[in-house]
N, C-alpha and C positions, 0 to 999 in steps of 0.2 A: 656559378655553374649555373648554365643554360638549361631552361627547362626541359627540353628532351634528354640532359644528362642526367637532371633530378627523376625524370622519369625511368631512363634505364638504372637506375643506381634503385628504385623502390621495386624490381622485379625484380631482383636478390632477396625478399620477402616476400614480398606480394604474385601472385598468380594474375597473369592479364586481363582474367574477367574479371577479377576482384579491385579492379582500378579505382578509384573517383577522382574527379574531379577537385575534392575538396581537399583529398590526402596528399596528391600534385601540388596542390598549393600551395597547403602547409609547408612539405619538404621542400619547395621552390623559396616559400617566402614572398610569394605572391599572394595577388588577391585575385578573384573569380571573373573578375571585367577581363586581368591582364591576360589571364590564362583563356577565353574566349577571344581578345583580337589577335591568340598567337595562331590558335585553335579552334576550330569547326566541334570540337569532341573530343572524347579522350581517346576513337575509334583513327581521329585524321591526328591524332598526337603519336600514338603508336604507328598509323604511316608512316607516316615523316621519320621517325628513326628508324624504321623499318627500311624504308628507299635510302638513306645515307648509312646504314651499315651496309646494306649490299651493294653499294653504288663504291664501297671502301671495297667490299671484297671483291669487284669486279677490278677497280681501276689494280689493285695487286696482283689477278693474272694477267690484264691486260696485254703483257707482250705476248706470252702465250698463247693469246685465246684469240690474239689479230693474225698469229703465226710472224710475227718480226722474230721470237725468239721460240725455236724448237725443245729449249730443254727444259723438263717437266719439274726439277728439282726445286728449281728456283720459284718455280708457278705454285705448286704447292707448299713451299715455305710461306710465301706470299702472302696466299690464299685462308693458310692457315692461322697465321700471324693475325690477320684481321679477325678471325675470327677467334682468336684467343681474347682479344681487346673486347670485344662485347659477346663471349660466351655465356655470359647469364639472361642474357638478353635474347640471342637465338635460340636458348633451349628452352627460353619462356612462352618465343614461336612457337615451339615445336610443340610444345604440351599443350597450346591452347586449346579450348573445350572444339572438335571438329565445327564447322559451319560458325565458326565467328571471324571476324573479320581478320582478324590475325593469321588467323591458322588457313585460311583461304589465301592469304596473302605469301605465306610462308609456302605454300603449296603448290602455288603460279610459282614462285621464288625458285622451287627445288626442280619444277618443271624446266622451267627456263634454264637453268645453269644445265643441264643434264642433254636440253639441244647443245647449246654452243658448248659443251664439250663435246657431245657426240659428232658436232662439226669441224671442227677442229682434227680429233682423231681420225675422220672420214675422209678430210682433205692433204694429213700430215704423215700419217701411219695406212695408207690405202692397203698395207696386207693384212690388215686388223679385221677379219671377221661381224657384221653384226656389229659397227661402232657405236649405234643408239645405245644399241644392250650393254654395251661396255662399260659406253658412259654413265651410267642408270647404277650397275651396279660400284664402278671403281669412287661416283659417290654418292653414291647410299654407304657404305664400307666406311669412305669418310667420314660424313655424317654421323654416324654412327660412335666412331670412335674419337670425333669430337667430342659430342655431346655427353661421353662419359669421362672423358680426360681435361678437355679445356673447359667445360661450361663452369666450373669453379669460378671460372675469371683467373687474369696474370699471377696476383698474389700469389695463387695456389698453385702454378702450373712451375716449376722448376724447369731451367734452362735443359735440362740433361730428360727431363722426362718429354719436355717438348721435338728435342733431338731424335730423341729414341720414336716418337710417335709419328713424325714426318717423315725418318728412316725405314718404317715399315711399312706408311703406307705408296712409298716413294719404290719401294720394293714390291707391292704389290702391281703399281701403275706398272713400272718396267717389264715382268711377270705377262701380264695383259695384255701389253703391247708388243711384244716379243721384243726390246729393245738391251740391248745391252746397258747396266748402270754406270755411270757417269759419261759413258761416250754419248749414251741414247741413239749407235745404231744399231741396222736392225741386225736381230740375230741370225 
C-alpha cells in the first residue's frame, strides 16, 4: 500500500485536522525520514492525495467536459464512480475545518468544477439560462447526495443504490437542461 493509500484509509477514522506524521508512519510501516523524503508535511501529503483524486474525477468526466461527448449520463456515472472510490476522503476534505489548507483546496476544487460544468453548459446547451447558476446548483445537489449516499465508500454502497442515486441525479440534470432522458435532445 502506498503512503497516499494509507493516508486515505486513515481518514476513515481520523479527521484531517487530527492527522499526525507519526500516525501515518505507523499505519504505513515507514519511518519519519521516509515520510519526509516523500512529502514536505501533512498538508503536502493531503494535497497530493486530493490532487490525485480530483484528477481521477476530471478524467472520468473528460469526454463530456471537453465536449467530445454530449452524453450526460456516462459523465455522471464516471464522476460519481470516482467519487465513490474515494468517498471517505472527499467527505473528510469537505468536512475539514474552514481555513485549513484542505478546506481551502476543496472549496477551490468545487469552484473550478462549477466553472468547468458551467462552460460546458453554455457551449453545449445554449438555451439554458444562467448556465453558471445551473452548474452550481446541479453540482451542489450532486455533492450533497454523494456525501450522504457514497461517503461510506464502495463496500457499503450497493450497485442498486449507486444506480438509483445516479438515476435521480441524471433526471435532475435532464430537467435543468431541458433535455429528454436517454436521447438528450432539447425538449
